[in-house]
mmCIF file of the N, C-alpha and C atoms, coordinates in Angstrom:
data_MODEL
# 
_entry.id   MODEL 
# 
loop_
_atom_site.group_PDB 
_atom_site.id 
_atom_site.type_symbol 
_atom_site.label_atom_id 
_atom_site.label_alt_id 
_atom_site.label_comp_id 
_atom_site.label_asym_id 
_atom_site.label_entity_id 
_atom_site.label_seq_id 
_atom_site.pdbx_PDB_ins_code 
_atom_site.Cartn_x 
_atom_site.Cartn_y 
_atom_site.Cartn_z 
_atom_site.occupancy 
_atom_site.B_iso_or_equiv 
_atom_site.pdbx_formal_charge 
_atom_site.auth_seq_id 
_atom_site.auth_comp_id 
_atom_site.auth_asym_id 
_atom_site.auth_atom_id 
_atom_site.pdbx_PDB_model_num 
ATOM 1   N N  . MET A 1 1  ? -145.371 122.235 71.844 1.00 0.00 ? 1  MET A N  1 
ATOM 2   C CA . MET A 1 1  ? -146.321 121.474 71.251 1.00 0.00 ? 1  MET A CA 1 
ATOM 3   C C  . MET A 1 1  ? -145.924 120.833 70.149 1.00 0.00 ? 1  MET A C  1 
ATOM 4   N N  . GLY A 1 2  ? -145.766 121.580 69.275 1.00 0.00 ? 2  GLY A N  1 
ATOM 5   C CA . GLY A 1 2  ? -145.429 121.333 67.747 1.00 0.00 ? 2  GLY A CA 1 
ATOM 6   C C  . GLY A 1 2  ? -144.144 120.402 67.500 1.00 0.00 ? 2  GLY A C  1 
ATOM 7   N N  . SER A 1 3  ? -143.174 120.728 68.469 1.00 0.00 ? 3  SER A N  1 
ATOM 8   C CA . SER A 1 3  ? -141.873 120.068 68.362 1.00 0.00 ? 3  SER A CA 1 
ATOM 9   C C  . SER A 1 3  ? -142.117 118.396 68.925 1.00 0.00 ? 3  SER A C  1 
ATOM 10  N N  . SER A 1 4  ? -142.945 118.370 70.051 1.00 0.00 ? 4  SER A N  1 
ATOM 11  C CA . SER A 1 4  ? -143.117 116.944 70.487 1.00 0.00 ? 4  SER A CA 1 
ATOM 12  C C  . SER A 1 4  ? -144.090 115.959 69.359 1.00 0.00 ? 4  SER A C  1 
ATOM 13  N N  . ARG A 1 5  ? -144.835 116.808 68.610 1.00 0.00 ? 5  ARG A N  1 
ATOM 14  C CA . ARG A 1 5  ? -145.872 116.028 67.675 1.00 0.00 ? 5  ARG A CA 1 
ATOM 15  C C  . ARG A 1 5  ? -144.630 115.745 66.667 1.00 0.00 ? 5  ARG A C  1 
ATOM 16  N N  . THR A 1 6  ? -143.873 116.526 66.030 1.00 0.00 ? 6  THR A N  1 
ATOM 17  C CA . THR A 1 6  ? -143.012 116.309 65.204 1.00 0.00 ? 6  THR A CA 1 
ATOM 18  C C  . THR A 1 6  ? -141.985 114.976 65.423 1.00 0.00 ? 6  THR A C  1 
ATOM 19  N N  . LEU A 1 7  ? -141.644 115.049 66.796 1.00 0.00 ? 7  LEU A N  1 
ATOM 20  C CA . LEU A 1 7  ? -140.733 113.883 67.070 1.00 0.00 ? 7  LEU A CA 1 
ATOM 21  C C  . LEU A 1 7  ? -141.515 112.455 66.989 1.00 0.00 ? 7  LEU A C  1 
ATOM 22  N N  . ALA A 1 8  ? -142.845 112.758 67.499 1.00 0.00 ? 8  ALA A N  1 
ATOM 23  C CA . ALA A 1 8  ? -143.759 111.429 67.552 1.00 0.00 ? 8  ALA A CA 1 
ATOM 24  C C  . ALA A 1 8  ? -143.883 110.851 66.131 1.00 0.00 ? 8  ALA A C  1 
ATOM 25  N N  . ALA A 1 9  ? -143.944 112.136 65.187 1.00 0.00 ? 9  ALA A N  1 
ATOM 26  C CA . ALA A 1 9  ? -144.291 111.368 63.893 1.00 0.00 ? 9  ALA A CA 1 
ATOM 27  C C  . ALA A 1 9  ? -142.875 110.681 63.124 1.00 0.00 ? 9  ALA A C  1 
ATOM 28  N N  . ASP A 1 10 ? -141.902 111.417 63.448 1.00 0.00 ? 10 ASP A N  1 
ATOM 29  C CA . ASP A 1 10 ? -140.645 110.901 63.274 1.00 0.00 ? 10 ASP A CA 1 
ATOM 30  C C  . ASP A 1 10 ? -140.111 109.463 63.764 1.00 0.00 ? 10 ASP A C  1 
ATOM 31  N N  . ALA A 1 11 ? -140.528 109.239 64.774 1.00 0.00 ? 11 ALA A N  1 
ATOM 32  C CA . ALA A 1 11 ? -140.506 107.985 65.620 1.00 0.00 ? 11 ALA A CA 1 
ATOM 33  C C  . ALA A 1 11 ? -141.473 106.880 65.199 1.00 0.00 ? 11 ALA A C  1 
ATOM 34  N N  . PHE A 1 12 ? -142.603 107.424 64.690 1.00 0.00 ? 12 PHE A N  1 
ATOM 35  C CA . PHE A 1 12 ? -143.381 106.416 63.991 1.00 0.00 ? 12 PHE A CA 1 
ATOM 36  C C  . PHE A 1 12 ? -143.140 105.985 62.384 1.00 0.00 ? 12 PHE A C  1 
ATOM 37  N N  . ILE A 1 13 ? -142.576 107.051 61.736 1.00 0.00 ? 13 ILE A N  1 
ATOM 38  C CA . ILE A 1 13 ? -141.913 106.692 60.618 1.00 0.00 ? 13 ILE A CA 1 
ATOM 39  C C  . ILE A 1 13 ? -140.496 105.589 60.769 1.00 0.00 ? 13 ILE A C  1 
ATOM 40  N N  . ASP A 1 14 ? -139.893 105.794 61.657 1.00 0.00 ? 14 ASP A N  1 
ATOM 41  C CA . ASP A 1 14 ? -138.634 104.996 61.803 1.00 0.00 ? 14 ASP A CA 1 
ATOM 42  C C  . ASP A 1 14 ? -139.232 103.737 62.179 1.00 0.00 ? 14 ASP A C  1 
ATOM 43  N N  . MET A 1 15 ? -140.002 103.570 62.815 1.00 0.00 ? 15 MET A N  1 
ATOM 44  C CA . MET A 1 15 ? -140.459 101.956 63.298 1.00 0.00 ? 15 MET A CA 1 
ATOM 45  C C  . MET A 1 15 ? -141.292 101.478 62.066 1.00 0.00 ? 15 MET A C  1 
ATOM 46  N N  . ILE A 1 16 ? -142.059 101.919 61.251 1.00 0.00 ? 16 ILE A N  1 
ATOM 47  C CA . ILE A 1 16 ? -142.393 101.121 60.229 1.00 0.00 ? 16 ILE A CA 1 
ATOM 48  C C  . ILE A 1 16 ? -141.893 101.034 58.971 1.00 0.00 ? 16 ILE A C  1 
ATOM 49  N N  . MET A 1 17 ? -140.503 101.850 58.933 1.00 0.00 ? 17 MET A N  1 
ATOM 50  C CA . MET A 1 17 ? -139.511 101.765 57.817 1.00 0.00 ? 17 MET A CA 1 
ATOM 51  C C  . MET A 1 17 ? -139.324 100.385 57.623 1.00 0.00 ? 17 MET A C  1 
ATOM 52  N N  . PRO A 1 18 ? -138.626 99.761  58.484 1.00 0.00 ? 18 PRO A N  1 
ATOM 53  C CA . PRO A 1 18 ? -138.162 98.316  58.256 1.00 0.00 ? 18 PRO A CA 1 
ATOM 54  C C  . PRO A 1 18 ? -139.087 97.386  57.584 1.00 0.00 ? 18 PRO A C  1 
ATOM 55  N N  . PHE A 1 19 ? -140.320 97.526  57.845 1.00 0.00 ? 19 PHE A N  1 
ATOM 56  C CA . PHE A 1 19 ? -141.407 96.738  57.410 1.00 0.00 ? 19 PHE A CA 1 
ATOM 57  C C  . PHE A 1 19 ? -141.473 97.337  55.738 1.00 0.00 ? 19 PHE A C  1 
ATOM 58  N N  . GLY A 1 20 ? -141.226 98.489  55.613 1.00 0.00 ? 20 GLY A N  1 
ATOM 59  C CA . GLY A 1 20 ? -141.280 98.940  54.302 1.00 0.00 ? 20 GLY A CA 1 
ATOM 60  C C  . GLY A 1 20 ? -140.347 98.137  53.288 1.00 0.00 ? 20 GLY A C  1 
ATOM 61  N N  . GLN A 1 21 ? -139.098 98.328  54.077 1.00 0.00 ? 21 GLN A N  1 
ATOM 62  C CA . GLN A 1 21 ? -137.940 97.714  53.420 1.00 0.00 ? 21 GLN A CA 1 
ATOM 63  C C  . GLN A 1 21 ? -137.987 96.015  53.090 1.00 0.00 ? 21 GLN A C  1 
ATOM 64  N N  . PHE A 1 22 ? -138.955 95.358  54.052 1.00 0.00 ? 22 PHE A N  1 
ATOM 65  C CA . PHE A 1 22 ? -138.972 94.107  53.955 1.00 0.00 ? 22 PHE A CA 1 
ATOM 66  C C  . PHE A 1 22 ? -139.993 93.635  52.768 1.00 0.00 ? 22 PHE A C  1 
ATOM 67  N N  . LEU A 1 23 ? -141.049 94.493  52.449 1.00 0.00 ? 23 LEU A N  1 
ATOM 68  C CA . LEU A 1 23 ? -141.934 94.531  51.662 1.00 0.00 ? 23 LEU A CA 1 
ATOM 69  C C  . LEU A 1 23 ? -141.639 94.671  50.251 1.00 0.00 ? 23 LEU A C  1 
ATOM 70  N N  . ILE A 1 24 ? -140.581 95.712  50.132 1.00 0.00 ? 24 ILE A N  1 
ATOM 71  C CA . ILE A 1 24 ? -139.939 95.901  49.067 1.00 0.00 ? 24 ILE A CA 1 
ATOM 72  C C  . ILE A 1 24 ? -138.903 94.679  48.466 1.00 0.00 ? 24 ILE A C  1 
ATOM 73  N N  . GLY A 1 25 ? -138.266 94.272  49.581 1.00 0.00 ? 25 GLY A N  1 
ATOM 74  C CA . GLY A 1 25 ? -137.273 93.145  49.277 1.00 0.00 ? 25 GLY A CA 1 
ATOM 75  C C  . GLY A 1 25 ? -137.957 91.743  49.043 1.00 0.00 ? 25 GLY A C  1 
ATOM 76  N N  . THR A 1 26 ? -139.314 91.659  49.688 1.00 0.00 ? 26 THR A N  1 
ATOM 77  C CA . THR A 1 26 ? -140.063 90.480  49.314 1.00 0.00 ? 26 THR A CA 1 
ATOM 78  C C  . THR A 1 26 ? -140.761 90.732  47.833 1.00 0.00 ? 26 THR A C  1 
ATOM 79  N N  . LEU A 1 27 ? -141.047 91.675  47.584 1.00 0.00 ? 27 LEU A N  1 
ATOM 80  C CA . LEU A 1 27 ? -141.544 91.980  45.977 1.00 0.00 ? 27 LEU A CA 1 
ATOM 81  C C  . LEU A 1 27 ? -140.383 91.619  44.909 1.00 0.00 ? 27 LEU A C  1 
ATOM 82  N N  . VAL A 1 28 ? -139.286 92.245  45.142 1.00 0.00 ? 28 VAL A N  1 
ATOM 83  C CA . VAL A 1 28 ? -138.024 91.982  44.339 1.00 0.00 ? 28 VAL A CA 1 
ATOM 84  C C  . VAL A 1 28 ? -137.954 90.511  44.395 1.00 0.00 ? 28 VAL A C  1 
ATOM 85  N N  . LEU A 1 29 ? -137.721 89.967  45.482 1.00 0.00 ? 29 LEU A N  1 
ATOM 86  C CA . LEU A 1 29 ? -137.457 88.363  45.393 1.00 0.00 ? 29 LEU A CA 1 
ATOM 87  C C  . LEU A 1 29 ? -138.363 87.590  44.454 1.00 0.00 ? 29 LEU A C  1 
ATOM 88  N N  . VAL A 1 30 ? -139.801 88.155  44.610 1.00 0.00 ? 30 VAL A N  1 
ATOM 89  C CA . VAL A 1 30 ? -140.867 87.183  43.934 1.00 0.00 ? 30 VAL A CA 1 
ATOM 90  C C  . VAL A 1 30 ? -140.773 87.460  42.522 1.00 0.00 ? 30 VAL A C  1 
ATOM 91  N N  . THR A 1 31 ? -140.520 88.768  41.881 1.00 0.00 ? 31 THR A N  1 
ATOM 92  C CA . THR A 1 31 ? -140.326 89.210  40.685 1.00 0.00 ? 31 THR A CA 1 
ATOM 93  C C  . THR A 1 31 ? -138.875 88.483  40.049 1.00 0.00 ? 31 THR A C  1 
ATOM 94  N N  . LEU A 1 32 ? -137.862 88.523  40.760 1.00 0.00 ? 32 LEU A N  1 
ATOM 95  C CA . LEU A 1 32 ? -136.805 87.654  40.506 1.00 0.00 ? 32 LEU A CA 1 
ATOM 96  C C  . LEU A 1 32 ? -136.937 86.045  40.154 1.00 0.00 ? 32 LEU A C  1 
ATOM 97  N N  . VAL A 1 33 ? -137.678 85.492  40.908 1.00 0.00 ? 33 VAL A N  1 
ATOM 98  C CA . VAL A 1 33 ? -137.920 83.901  40.813 1.00 0.00 ? 33 VAL A CA 1 
ATOM 99  C C  . VAL A 1 33 ? -138.847 83.824  39.635 1.00 0.00 ? 33 VAL A C  1 
ATOM 100 N N  . VAL A 1 34 ? -139.887 84.493  39.376 1.00 0.00 ? 34 VAL A N  1 
ATOM 101 C CA . VAL A 1 34 ? -140.986 84.493  38.578 1.00 0.00 ? 34 VAL A CA 1 
ATOM 102 C C  . VAL A 1 34 ? -140.237 84.859  37.089 1.00 0.00 ? 34 VAL A C  1 
ATOM 103 N N  . SER A 1 35 ? -139.441 85.861  37.029 1.00 0.00 ? 35 SER A N  1 
ATOM 104 C CA . SER A 1 35 ? -138.425 85.869  35.853 1.00 0.00 ? 35 SER A CA 1 
ATOM 105 C C  . SER A 1 35 ? -137.372 85.048  35.403 1.00 0.00 ? 35 SER A C  1 
ATOM 106 N N  . ILE A 1 36 ? -137.082 84.637  36.464 1.00 0.00 ? 36 ILE A N  1 
ATOM 107 C CA . ILE A 1 36 ? -135.912 83.443  36.237 1.00 0.00 ? 36 ILE A CA 1 
ATOM 108 C C  . ILE A 1 36 ? -136.818 82.243  35.854 1.00 0.00 ? 36 ILE A C  1 
ATOM 109 N N  . ARG A 1 37 ? -137.854 81.924  36.431 1.00 0.00 ? 37 ARG A N  1 
ATOM 110 C CA . ARG A 1 37 ? -138.732 80.687  35.680 1.00 0.00 ? 37 ARG A CA 1 
ATOM 111 C C  . ARG A 1 37 ? -139.067 80.660  34.360 1.00 0.00 ? 37 ARG A C  1 
ATOM 112 N N  . ARG A 1 38 ? -139.244 81.953  33.912 1.00 0.00 ? 38 ARG A N  1 
ATOM 113 C CA . ARG A 1 38 ? -139.831 82.308  32.665 1.00 0.00 ? 38 ARG A CA 1 
ATOM 114 C C  . ARG A 1 38 ? -138.720 82.243  31.777 1.00 0.00 ? 38 ARG A C  1 
ATOM 115 N N  . LEU A 1 39 ? -137.374 82.650  31.985 1.00 0.00 ? 39 LEU A N  1 
ATOM 116 C CA . LEU A 1 39 ? -136.345 82.750  31.381 1.00 0.00 ? 39 LEU A CA 1 
ATOM 117 C C  . LEU A 1 39 ? -135.850 81.440  31.052 1.00 0.00 ? 39 LEU A C  1 
ATOM 118 N N  . LEU A 1 40 ? -135.963 80.457  32.001 1.00 0.00 ? 40 LEU A N  1 
ATOM 119 C CA . LEU A 1 40 ? -135.337 79.167  31.896 1.00 0.00 ? 40 LEU A CA 1 
ATOM 120 C C  . LEU A 1 40 ? -136.511 78.176  31.105 1.00 0.00 ? 40 LEU A C  1 
ATOM 121 N N  . ALA A 1 41 ? -137.775 78.671  30.802 1.00 0.00 ? 41 ALA A N  1 
ATOM 122 C CA . ALA A 1 41 ? -138.555 78.061  30.300 1.00 0.00 ? 41 ALA A CA 1 
ATOM 123 C C  . ALA A 1 41 ? -138.326 78.363  28.697 1.00 0.00 ? 41 ALA A C  1 
ATOM 124 N N  . ARG A 1 42 ? -137.780 79.632  28.302 1.00 0.00 ? 42 ARG A N  1 
ATOM 125 C CA . ARG A 1 42 ? -137.626 79.800  27.074 1.00 0.00 ? 42 ARG A CA 1 
ATOM 126 C C  . ARG A 1 42 ? -136.341 79.327  26.510 1.00 0.00 ? 42 ARG A C  1 
ATOM 127 N N  . GLY A 1 43 ? -135.358 78.816  27.329 1.00 0.00 ? 43 GLY A N  1 
ATOM 128 C CA . GLY A 1 43 ? -134.191 77.996  26.681 1.00 0.00 ? 43 GLY A CA 1 
ATOM 129 C C  . GLY A 1 43 ? -132.900 79.151  26.707 1.00 0.00 ? 43 GLY A C  1 
ATOM 130 N N  . PRO A 1 44 ? -132.135 78.569  26.341 1.00 0.00 ? 44 PRO A N  1 
ATOM 131 C CA . PRO A 1 44 ? -130.700 79.190  26.335 1.00 0.00 ? 44 PRO A CA 1 
ATOM 132 C C  . PRO A 1 44 ? -130.478 80.383  25.176 1.00 0.00 ? 44 PRO A C  1 
ATOM 133 N N  . SER A 1 45 ? -131.146 80.241  24.246 1.00 0.00 ? 45 SER A N  1 
ATOM 134 C CA . SER A 1 45 ? -131.018 81.346  23.311 1.00 0.00 ? 45 SER A CA 1 
ATOM 135 C C  . SER A 1 45 ? -131.397 82.486  23.563 1.00 0.00 ? 45 SER A C  1 
ATOM 136 N N  . ARG A 1 46 ? -132.216 82.780  24.398 1.00 0.00 ? 46 ARG A N  1 
ATOM 137 C CA . ARG A 1 46 ? -132.666 84.071  24.964 1.00 0.00 ? 46 ARG A CA 1 
ATOM 138 C C  . ARG A 1 46 ? -131.987 84.626  26.171 1.00 0.00 ? 46 ARG A C  1 
ATOM 139 N N  . MET A 1 47 ? -131.030 83.829  26.787 1.00 0.00 ? 47 MET A N  1 
ATOM 140 C CA . MET A 1 47 ? -130.445 83.989  28.149 1.00 0.00 ? 47 MET A CA 1 
ATOM 141 C C  . MET A 1 47 ? -129.466 85.114  27.743 1.00 0.00 ? 47 MET A C  1 
ATOM 142 N N  . GLY A 1 48 ? -128.656 85.339  26.940 1.00 0.00 ? 48 GLY A N  1 
ATOM 143 C CA . GLY A 1 48 ? -127.637 86.168  26.655 1.00 0.00 ? 48 GLY A CA 1 
ATOM 144 C C  . GLY A 1 48 ? -128.320 87.750  26.673 1.00 0.00 ? 48 GLY A C  1 
ATOM 145 N N  . GLY A 1 49 ? -129.324 87.705  26.101 1.00 0.00 ? 49 GLY A N  1 
ATOM 146 C CA . GLY A 1 49 ? -129.932 89.125  25.912 1.00 0.00 ? 49 GLY A CA 1 
ATOM 147 C C  . GLY A 1 49 ? -130.422 89.301  27.324 1.00 0.00 ? 49 GLY A C  1 
ATOM 148 N N  . ALA A 1 50 ? -131.092 88.306  27.968 1.00 0.00 ? 50 ALA A N  1 
ATOM 149 C CA . ALA A 1 50 ? -131.910 88.571  29.087 1.00 0.00 ? 50 ALA A CA 1 
ATOM 150 C C  . ALA A 1 50 ? -130.721 88.916  30.079 1.00 0.00 ? 50 ALA A C  1 
ATOM 151 N N  . MET A 1 51 ? -129.617 88.332  30.290 1.00 0.00 ? 51 MET A N  1 
ATOM 152 C CA . MET A 1 51 ? -128.707 88.484  31.309 1.00 0.00 ? 51 MET A CA 1 
ATOM 153 C C  . MET A 1 51 ? -128.039 89.926  30.974 1.00 0.00 ? 51 MET A C  1 
ATOM 154 N N  . LEU A 1 52 ? -127.711 90.511  29.745 1.00 0.00 ? 52 LEU A N  1 
ATOM 155 C CA . LEU A 1 52 ? -127.286 91.644  29.472 1.00 0.00 ? 52 LEU A CA 1 
ATOM 156 C C  . LEU A 1 52 ? -128.379 93.116  29.848 1.00 0.00 ? 52 LEU A C  1 
ATOM 157 N N  . LEU A 1 53 ? -129.812 92.437  29.799 1.00 0.00 ? 53 LEU A N  1 
ATOM 158 C CA . LEU A 1 53 ? -130.639 93.699  30.086 1.00 0.00 ? 53 LEU A CA 1 
ATOM 159 C C  . LEU A 1 53 ? -130.863 93.490  31.919 1.00 0.00 ? 53 LEU A C  1 
ATOM 160 N N  . SER A 1 54 ? -130.487 92.418  32.434 1.00 0.00 ? 54 SER A N  1 
ATOM 161 C CA . SER A 1 54 ? -131.003 92.499  33.645 1.00 0.00 ? 54 SER A CA 1 
ATOM 162 C C  . SER A 1 54 ? -129.468 92.992  34.484 1.00 0.00 ? 54 SER A C  1 
ATOM 163 N N  . GLY A 1 55 ? -128.463 92.810  33.800 1.00 0.00 ? 55 GLY A N  1 
ATOM 164 C CA . GLY A 1 55 ? -127.360 93.420  34.359 1.00 0.00 ? 55 GLY A CA 1 
ATOM 165 C C  . GLY A 1 55 ? -127.350 94.905  34.344 1.00 0.00 ? 55 GLY A C  1 
ATOM 166 N N  . GLY A 1 56 ? -127.802 95.532  32.892 1.00 0.00 ? 56 GLY A N  1 
ATOM 167 C CA . GLY A 1 56 ? -128.069 96.954  33.094 1.00 0.00 ? 56 GLY A CA 1 
ATOM 168 C C  . GLY A 1 56 ? -129.242 97.504  33.913 1.00 0.00 ? 56 GLY A C  1 
ATOM 169 N N  . ALA A 1 57 ? -130.252 96.596  34.164 1.00 0.00 ? 57 ALA A N  1 
ATOM 170 C CA . ALA A 1 57 ? -131.038 97.158  35.190 1.00 0.00 ? 57 ALA A CA 1 
ATOM 171 C C  . ALA A 1 57 ? -130.510 97.205  36.447 1.00 0.00 ? 57 ALA A C  1 
ATOM 172 N N  . VAL A 1 58 ? -129.954 96.152  37.028 1.00 0.00 ? 58 VAL A N  1 
ATOM 173 C CA . VAL A 1 58 ? -129.009 96.071  38.335 1.00 0.00 ? 58 VAL A CA 1 
ATOM 174 C C  . VAL A 1 58 ? -127.977 97.317  38.675 1.00 0.00 ? 58 VAL A C  1 
ATOM 175 N N  . ILE A 1 59 ? -127.511 97.582  37.328 1.00 0.00 ? 59 ILE A N  1 
ATOM 176 C CA . ILE A 1 59 ? -126.506 98.636  37.494 1.00 0.00 ? 59 ILE A CA 1 
ATOM 177 C C  . ILE A 1 59 ? -127.034 100.069 37.694 1.00 0.00 ? 59 ILE A C  1 
ATOM 178 N N  . GLY A 1 60 ? -128.225 99.918  36.870 1.00 0.00 ? 60 GLY A N  1 
ATOM 179 C CA . GLY A 1 60 ? -129.037 101.453 36.838 1.00 0.00 ? 60 GLY A CA 1 
ATOM 180 C C  . GLY A 1 60 ? -129.570 101.754 38.092 1.00 0.00 ? 60 GLY A C  1 
ATOM 181 N N  . LEU A 1 61 ? -130.289 100.631 38.807 1.00 0.00 ? 61 LEU A N  1 
ATOM 182 C CA . LEU A 1 61 ? -130.843 100.675 40.267 1.00 0.00 ? 61 LEU A CA 1 
ATOM 183 C C  . LEU A 1 61 ? -129.928 100.983 41.019 1.00 0.00 ? 61 LEU A C  1 
ATOM 184 N N  . ALA A 1 62 ? -128.601 100.290 40.957 1.00 0.00 ? 62 ALA A N  1 
ATOM 185 C CA . ALA A 1 62 ? -127.423 100.863 41.792 1.00 0.00 ? 62 ALA A CA 1 
ATOM 186 C C  . ALA A 1 62 ? -127.168 102.365 41.968 1.00 0.00 ? 62 ALA A C  1 
ATOM 187 N N  . LEU A 1 63 ? -127.107 102.844 40.585 1.00 0.00 ? 63 LEU A N  1 
ATOM 188 C CA . LEU A 1 63 ? -126.552 103.935 40.489 1.00 0.00 ? 63 LEU A CA 1 
ATOM 189 C C  . LEU A 1 63 ? -127.717 105.264 41.079 1.00 0.00 ? 63 LEU A C  1 
ATOM 190 N N  . VAL A 1 64 ? -128.963 104.778 40.707 1.00 0.00 ? 64 VAL A N  1 
ATOM 191 C CA . VAL A 1 64 ? -130.003 105.687 41.042 1.00 0.00 ? 64 VAL A CA 1 
ATOM 192 C C  . VAL A 1 64 ? -129.987 105.726 42.516 1.00 0.00 ? 64 VAL A C  1 
ATOM 193 N N  . GLY A 1 65 ? -129.841 104.456 43.293 1.00 0.00 ? 65 GLY A N  1 
ATOM 194 C CA . GLY A 1 65 ? -129.748 104.549 44.974 1.00 0.00 ? 65 GLY A CA 1 
ATOM 195 C C  . GLY A 1 65 ? -128.716 105.256 45.395 1.00 0.00 ? 65 GLY A C  1 
ATOM 196 N N  . TYR A 1 66 ? -127.465 105.127 44.803 1.00 0.00 ? 66 TYR A N  1 
ATOM 197 C CA . TYR A 1 66 ? -126.418 105.773 45.158 1.00 0.00 ? 66 TYR A CA 1 
ATOM 198 C C  . TYR A 1 66 ? -126.597 107.613 45.170 1.00 0.00 ? 66 TYR A C  1 
ATOM 199 N N  . LEU A 1 67 ? -127.182 107.933 43.953 1.00 0.00 ? 67 LEU A N  1 
ATOM 200 C CA . LEU A 1 67 ? -127.330 108.933 43.416 1.00 0.00 ? 67 LEU A CA 1 
ATOM 201 C C  . LEU A 1 67 ? -128.337 109.874 44.537 1.00 0.00 ? 67 LEU A C  1 
ATOM 202 N N  . VAL A 1 68 ? -129.357 108.945 45.260 1.00 0.00 ? 68 VAL A N  1 
ATOM 203 C CA . VAL A 1 68 ? -130.334 109.296 46.077 1.00 0.00 ? 68 VAL A CA 1 
ATOM 204 C C  . VAL A 1 68 ? -129.858 109.483 47.500 1.00 0.00 ? 68 VAL A C  1 
ATOM 205 N N  . GLN A 1 69 ? -128.714 108.501 47.655 1.00 0.00 ? 69 GLN A N  1 
ATOM 206 C CA . GLN A 1 69 ? -128.059 108.797 49.038 1.00 0.00 ? 69 GLN A CA 1 
ATOM 207 C C  . GLN A 1 69 ? -127.421 109.936 49.065 1.00 0.00 ? 69 GLN A C  1 
ATOM 208 N N  . LEU A 1 70 ? -126.946 110.502 48.033 1.00 0.00 ? 70 LEU A N  1 
ATOM 209 C CA . LEU A 1 70 ? -126.132 111.559 48.116 1.00 0.00 ? 70 LEU A CA 1 
ATOM 210 C C  . LEU A 1 70 ? -127.025 112.963 48.565 1.00 0.00 ? 70 LEU A C  1 
ATOM 211 N N  . LEU A 1 71 ? -128.299 112.920 48.014 1.00 0.00 ? 71 LEU A N  1 
ATOM 212 C CA . LEU A 1 71 ? -129.049 113.950 48.467 1.00 0.00 ? 71 LEU A CA 1 
ATOM 213 C C  . LEU A 1 71 ? -129.235 114.149 49.940 1.00 0.00 ? 71 LEU A C  1 
# 
């Protein structure tokens, strides 16, 4: 009985996982659009620093994702 209950739980998690990924992707997209809008409103003088900061954040997130996958 314990084995089938575990399989059912694993199947349920596998079914809801794509929704979680979709939700995270949507939130990232909304955040990106809002931040680009605010950046454009501030003008070109702030864009250099903002691009360095966002590039560093992207590289950091990619590195963390890669390291988590290795586990």
